[in-house]
DSSP file (Angstrom, degrees, kcal/mol; ACC not computed):
  #  RESIDUE AA STRUCTURE BP1 BP2  ACC     N-H-->O    O-->H-N    N-H-->O    O-->H-N    TCO  KAPPA ALPHA  PHI   PSI    X-CA   Y-CA   Z-CA
    1    1 A M              0   0    0      0, 0.0     5,-0.1     0, 0.0     2,-0.0   0.000 360.0 360.0 360.0 128.5  188.7  201.1  -56.7
    2    2 A P    >>  -     0   0    0      0, 0.0     3,-1.1     0, 0.0     4,-0.7  -0.315 360.0-123.0 -64.5 150.4  187.4  203.2  -53.9
    3    3 A C  T 34 S+     0   0    0      1,-0.3     3,-0.2     2,-0.2     0, 0.0   0.736 106.9  62.7 -69.8 -21.8  189.6  206.2  -53.1
    4    4 A H  T 34 S+     0   0    0      1,-0.2     4,-0.4     2,-0.1    -1,-0.3   0.689 102.1  51.0 -79.1 -15.0  190.0  205.2  -49.4
    5    5 A K  T <> S+     0   0    0     -3,-1.1     4,-2.2     2,-0.1    -1,-0.2   0.663  92.1  76.3 -91.1 -18.0  191.8  201.9  -50.4
    6    6 A R  H  X S+     0   0    0     -4,-0.7     4,-2.2     1,-0.2     5,-0.2   0.916  94.1  47.3 -63.4 -45.7  194.3  203.5  -52.6
    7    7 A P  H  > S+     0   0    0      0, 0.0     4,-2.5     0, 0.0    -1,-0.2   0.894 112.5  51.0 -64.2 -36.2  196.6  205.0  -49.9
    8    8 A L  H  > S+     0   0    0     -4,-0.4     4,-2.4     2,-0.2    -2,-0.2   0.894 110.5  48.7 -66.5 -38.6  196.5  201.7  -48.0
    9    9 A T  H  X S+     0   0    0     -4,-2.2     4,-2.3     2,-0.2    -1,-0.2   0.891 111.9  49.5 -66.0 -39.4  197.6  199.8  -51.2
   10   10 A T  H  X S+     0   0    0     -4,-2.2     4,-2.3     2,-0.2    -2,-0.2   0.921 112.0  47.2 -65.8 -44.5  200.3  202.3  -51.8
   11   11 A I  H  X S+     0   0    0     -4,-2.5     4,-2.3     2,-0.2    -2,-0.2   0.904 112.7  49.8 -63.7 -41.5  201.6  202.0  -48.2
   12   12 A R  H  X S+     0   0    0     -4,-2.4     4,-2.4     2,-0.2    -2,-0.2   0.904 110.6  49.9 -65.2 -40.8  201.5  198.2  -48.4
   13   13 A S  H  X S+     0   0    0     -4,-2.3     4,-2.2     2,-0.2    -2,-0.2   0.907 111.6  48.1 -64.1 -41.7  203.4  198.2  -51.7
   14   14 A I  H  X S+     0   0    0     -4,-2.3     4,-2.3     2,-0.2    -2,-0.2   0.896 110.7  52.4 -64.5 -39.8  206.1  200.5  -50.3
   15   15 A F  H  X S+     0   0    0     -4,-2.3     4,-2.4     2,-0.2    -2,-0.2   0.924 111.4  45.3 -62.1 -45.8  206.3  198.2  -47.2
   16   16 A F  H  X S+     0   0    0     -4,-2.4     4,-2.3     2,-0.2    -1,-0.2   0.851 111.6  52.6 -69.8 -33.2  206.8  195.1  -49.3
   17   17 A L  H  X S+     0   0    0     -4,-2.2     4,-2.4     2,-0.2    -1,-0.2   0.898 109.9  49.2 -65.4 -40.1  209.3  196.9  -51.6
   18   18 A L  H  X S+     0   0    0     -4,-2.3     4,-2.6     2,-0.2    -2,-0.2   0.910 110.7  50.0 -64.7 -42.7  211.2  197.9  -48.4
   19   19 A L  H  X S+     0   0    0     -4,-2.4     4,-2.5     1,-0.2     5,-0.2   0.919 111.6  48.7 -60.5 -43.8  211.1  194.3  -47.1
   20   20 A Y  H  X S+     0   0    0     -4,-2.3     4,-2.3     1,-0.2    -2,-0.2   0.918 112.1  48.5 -62.9 -43.5  212.4  193.0  -50.5
   21   21 A T  H  X S+     0   0    0     -4,-2.4     4,-2.4     2,-0.2     5,-0.2   0.922 112.9  47.2 -64.1 -44.7  215.2  195.6  -50.6
   22   22 A I  H  X S+     0   0    0     -4,-2.6     4,-2.4     1,-0.2    -2,-0.2   0.927 114.1  46.5 -64.1 -45.0  216.4  194.8  -47.0
   23   23 A S  H  X S+     0   0    0     -4,-2.5     4,-2.3    -5,-0.2    -1,-0.2   0.876 113.3  49.2 -67.9 -35.9  216.3  191.1  -47.5
   24   24 A T  H  X S+     0   0    0     -4,-2.3     4,-1.5    -5,-0.2    -2,-0.2   0.927 113.3  45.8 -68.5 -44.4  218.2  191.3  -50.9
   25   25 A I  H  X S+     0   0    0     -4,-2.4     4,-2.1    -5,-0.2    -2,-0.2   0.909 113.8  49.7 -64.0 -41.3  220.9  193.6  -49.4
   26   26 A W  H  X S+     0   0    0     -4,-2.4     4,-1.9    -5,-0.2    -2,-0.2   0.918 108.7  51.7 -64.8 -43.0  221.2  191.3  -46.4
   27   27 A N  H  < S+     0   0    0     -4,-2.3    -1,-0.2     1,-0.2    -2,-0.2   0.816 111.3  49.4 -64.2 -29.2  221.5  188.2  -48.5
   28   28 A F  H  < S+     0   0    0     -4,-1.5     4,-0.3     1,-0.2    -1,-0.2   0.909 121.1  32.0 -73.8 -43.0  224.3  189.9  -50.5
   29   29 A F  H  X S+     0   0    0     -4,-2.1     4,-2.7     1,-0.2     5,-0.2   0.519  92.9  94.9 -94.6  -5.8  226.4  191.1  -47.5
   30   30 A E  H  X S+     0   0    0     -4,-1.9     4,-2.1     1,-0.2     5,-0.2   0.911  86.9  43.3 -57.3 -50.6  225.6  188.2  -45.1
   31   31 A P  H  > S+     0   0    0      0, 0.0     4,-2.2     0, 0.0     5,-0.3   0.902 115.2  50.0 -64.1 -38.1  228.7  186.0  -45.8
   32   32 A V  H  > S+     0   0    0     -4,-0.3     4,-2.7     1,-0.2     5,-0.3   0.924 111.5  48.0 -65.4 -43.8  231.0  189.0  -45.8
   33   33 A L  H  X S+     0   0    0     -4,-2.7     4,-2.0     2,-0.2     5,-0.2   0.877 110.9  51.9 -65.1 -37.0  229.7  190.3  -42.5
   34   34 A L  H  X S+     0   0    0     -4,-2.1     4,-1.8    -5,-0.2    -2,-0.2   0.962 116.3  37.6 -64.0 -51.5  230.0  186.9  -40.9
   35   35 A V  H  X S+     0   0    0     -4,-2.2     4,-2.3     2,-0.2    -2,-0.2   0.937 119.5  46.5 -68.2 -47.3  233.6  186.3  -41.8
   36   36 A C  H  X S+     0   0    0     -4,-2.7     4,-2.5    -5,-0.3    -1,-0.2   0.861 111.0  53.5 -66.2 -34.8  234.8  189.9  -41.4
   37   37 A G  H  X S+     0   0    0     -4,-2.0     4,-2.0    -5,-0.3    -1,-0.2   0.913 110.3  46.2 -65.4 -42.3  233.0  190.2  -38.0
   38   38 A L  H  X S+     0   0    0     -4,-1.8     4,-1.8    -5,-0.2    -2,-0.2   0.906 113.1  49.5 -67.0 -40.1  234.7  187.1  -36.7
   39   39 A I  H  X S+     0   0    0     -4,-2.3     4,-2.0     1,-0.2    -2,-0.2   0.907 110.0  51.6 -63.6 -41.1  238.1  188.2  -38.0
   40   40 A A  H  X S+     0   0    0     -4,-2.5     4,-1.1     1,-0.2    -1,-0.2   0.877 107.5  52.9 -63.9 -36.7  237.5  191.7  -36.4
   41   41 A C  H  < S+     0   0    0     -4,-2.0    -1,-0.2     1,-0.2    -2,-0.2   0.879 111.3  46.1 -66.2 -36.0  236.7  190.0  -33.1
   42   42 A I  H  < S+     0   0    0     -4,-1.8    -2,-0.2     1,-0.2    -1,-0.2   0.830 110.5  53.3 -74.1 -31.7  240.0  188.0  -33.2
   43   43 A I  H  < S+     0   0    0     -4,-2.0    -1,-0.2    -5,-0.1    -2,-0.2   0.682  80.1 118.3 -77.8 -17.8  242.1  191.0  -34.2
   44   44 A L  S  < S-     0   0    0     -4,-1.1     2,-1.9    -3,-0.2     7,-0.1  -0.175  74.1-121.0 -52.8 139.7  240.8  193.1  -31.2
   45   45 A P  S    S+     0   0    0      0, 0.0     2,-0.3     0, 0.0    -1,-0.2  -0.402  76.3 103.0 -84.4  64.3  243.7  194.1  -28.9
   46   46 A V  S    S-     0   0    0     -2,-1.9     5,-0.1    -4,-0.1     0, 0.0  -0.799  81.7 -67.2-131.8 175.1  242.2  192.5  -25.7
   47   47 A Y    >>  -     0   0    0     -2,-0.3     4,-1.7     1,-0.1     3,-0.5  -0.257  51.2-108.5 -64.9 154.5  243.0  189.3  -23.8
   48   48 A W  H 3> S+     0   0    0      1,-0.2     4,-1.9     2,-0.2     5,-0.2   0.867 115.4  52.8 -57.5 -44.1  242.2  186.0  -25.6
   49   49 A P  H 3> S+     0   0    0      0, 0.0     4,-1.8     0, 0.0    -1,-0.2   0.877 109.2  51.4 -61.5 -33.1  239.2  185.0  -23.5
   50   50 A V  H <> S+     0   0    0     -3,-0.5     4,-2.6     2,-0.2    -2,-0.2   0.864 104.9  56.7 -70.4 -34.9  237.6  188.3  -24.2
   51   51 A K  H  X S+     0   0    0     -4,-1.7     4,-2.2     1,-0.2    -1,-0.2   0.918 108.9  46.0 -60.1 -43.3  238.2  187.8  -27.9
   52   52 A F  H  X S+     0   0    0     -4,-1.9     4,-2.3     2,-0.2    -1,-0.2   0.853 110.6  52.9 -70.2 -33.2  236.2  184.6  -27.8
   53   53 A A  H  X S+     0   0    0     -4,-1.8     4,-2.5     2,-0.2    -2,-0.2   0.912 110.5  47.7 -66.2 -41.2  233.5  186.2  -25.8
   54   54 A F  H  X S+     0   0    0     -4,-2.6     4,-2.7     2,-0.2    -2,-0.2   0.889 110.7  52.1 -64.4 -38.5  233.2  189.0  -28.4
   55   55 A A  H  X S+     0   0    0     -4,-2.2     4,-2.4     2,-0.2    -2,-0.2   0.909 110.9  46.7 -65.1 -41.6  233.1  186.3  -31.1
   56   56 A V  H  X S+     0   0    0     -4,-2.3     4,-2.5     2,-0.2    -2,-0.2   0.923 112.6  50.0 -65.2 -43.5  230.3  184.5  -29.4
   57   57 A L  H  X S+     0   0    0     -4,-2.5     4,-2.6     1,-0.2     5,-0.2   0.904 110.9  50.1 -60.6 -41.3  228.5  187.8  -28.9
   58   58 A W  H  X S+     0   0    0     -4,-2.7     4,-2.9     2,-0.2    -2,-0.2   0.921 110.9  48.7 -62.7 -44.3  228.9  188.6  -32.6
   59   59 A L  H  X S+     0   0    0     -4,-2.4     4,-2.5     2,-0.2    -2,-0.2   0.893 112.7  47.7 -65.0 -39.2  227.6  185.2  -33.7
   60   60 A V  H  X S+     0   0    0     -4,-2.5     4,-2.2     2,-0.2    -2,-0.2   0.943 115.3  44.5 -66.2 -47.1  224.6  185.5  -31.4
   61   61 A M  H  X S+     0   0    0     -4,-2.6     4,-2.3    -5,-0.2    -2,-0.2   0.912 114.7  49.8 -62.9 -42.3  223.8  189.0  -32.6
   62   62 A F  H  X S+     0   0    0     -4,-2.9     4,-2.5    -5,-0.2    -1,-0.2   0.903 110.7  48.8 -63.7 -42.7  224.4  188.0  -36.2
   63   63 A S  H  X S+     0   0    0     -4,-2.5     4,-2.5     2,-0.2    -1,-0.2   0.877 110.6  51.2 -67.9 -36.1  222.2  184.9  -36.0
   64   64 A L  H  X S+     0   0    0     -4,-2.2     4,-2.2     2,-0.2    -2,-0.2   0.923 112.6  45.3 -65.5 -43.7  219.3  187.0  -34.4
   65   65 A I  H  X S+     0   0    0     -4,-2.3     4,-2.3     2,-0.2    -2,-0.2   0.914 113.9  49.9 -64.6 -42.1  219.5  189.6  -37.1
   66   66 A S  H  X S+     0   0    0     -4,-2.5     4,-2.2     1,-0.2    -2,-0.2   0.902 110.7  49.2 -63.6 -41.6  219.7  186.9  -39.8
   67   67 A K  H  X S+     0   0    0     -4,-2.5     4,-2.2     2,-0.2    -1,-0.2   0.899 110.7  51.1 -64.6 -40.5  216.7  185.1  -38.3
   68   68 A F  H  X S+     0   0    0     -4,-2.2     4,-2.1     2,-0.2    -2,-0.2   0.908 110.4  48.3 -63.1 -43.0  214.7  188.4  -38.2
   69   69 A I  H  X S+     0   0    0     -4,-2.3     4,-2.3     1,-0.2    -1,-0.2   0.894 110.9  51.7 -65.3 -39.1  215.5  189.1  -41.9
   70   70 A D  H  X S+     0   0    0     -4,-2.2     4,-2.4     2,-0.2    -2,-0.2   0.889 108.5  50.9 -64.4 -38.6  214.4  185.5  -42.8
   71   71 A V  H  X S+     0   0    0     -4,-2.2     4,-2.4     2,-0.2    -2,-0.2   0.909 110.5  49.3 -64.9 -41.1  211.1  186.0  -41.0
   72   72 A M  H  X S+     0   0    0     -4,-2.1     4,-2.2     2,-0.2    -2,-0.2   0.910 112.0  48.0 -63.5 -41.6  210.5  189.2  -42.8
   73   73 A A  H  X S+     0   0    0     -4,-2.3     4,-2.5     2,-0.2    -2,-0.2   0.884 111.4  50.5 -67.2 -37.7  211.3  187.6  -46.2
   74   74 A T  H  X S+     0   0    0     -4,-2.4     4,-2.7     2,-0.2     5,-0.2   0.904 109.6  51.0 -64.7 -41.2  209.0  184.6  -45.3
   75   75 A Y  H  X S+     0   0    0     -4,-2.4     4,-2.0     2,-0.2    -2,-0.2   0.909 111.4  47.9 -61.5 -42.4  206.2  187.0  -44.4
   76   76 A R  H  X S+     0   0    0     -4,-2.2     4,-1.4     1,-0.2    -2,-0.2   0.914 115.0  44.7 -65.6 -42.8  206.7  188.8  -47.7
   77   77 A N  H  X S+     0   0    0     -4,-2.5     4,-2.0     2,-0.2    -2,-0.2   0.862 111.6  52.6 -70.9 -35.3  206.7  185.6  -49.7
   78   78 A K  H  < S+     0   0    0     -4,-2.7    -1,-0.2     1,-0.2    -2,-0.2   0.895 111.8  45.7 -67.2 -39.4  203.7  184.1  -47.8
   79   79 A D  H  < S+     0   0    0     -4,-2.0    -1,-0.2    -5,-0.2    -2,-0.2   0.806 111.8  53.2 -72.4 -28.2  201.6  187.2  -48.5
   80   80 A K  H  < S+     0   0    0     -4,-1.4    -2,-0.2     1,-0.3    -1,-0.2   0.871 121.8  28.2 -73.4 -36.9  202.7  187.2  -52.1
   81   81 A H  S  < S-     0   0    0     -4,-2.0    -1,-0.3    -5,-0.1    -2,-0.1  -0.707  81.4-166.9-125.4  78.2  201.6  183.6  -52.7
   82   82 A P              0   0    0      0, 0.0    -3,-0.1     0, 0.0    -4,-0.0  -0.395 360.0 360.0 -69.0 143.2  198.8  182.7  -50.3
   83   83 A D              0   0    0     -5,-0.1    -5,-0.0    -2,-0.1    -2,-0.0   0.435 360.0 360.0 -89.5 360.0  198.0  179.0  -50.0
């Protein structure tokens, strides 16, 4: 292996390890964050319409983060098993 490819391989391996770690941690905490976030939005000491607006905002933000993590995991799996 040429010496100029070794750092790129190392960086790529670290990147994929980081993607794997983030997706695994997210998959573990995802249900807890969803339920606890919605409960926290309902418990907030504000008027009822604002509670529902916060809950909708939480669900939108949560779904965007979840979709981003899924795209990263798909990218990692696609590169791992090319068709």
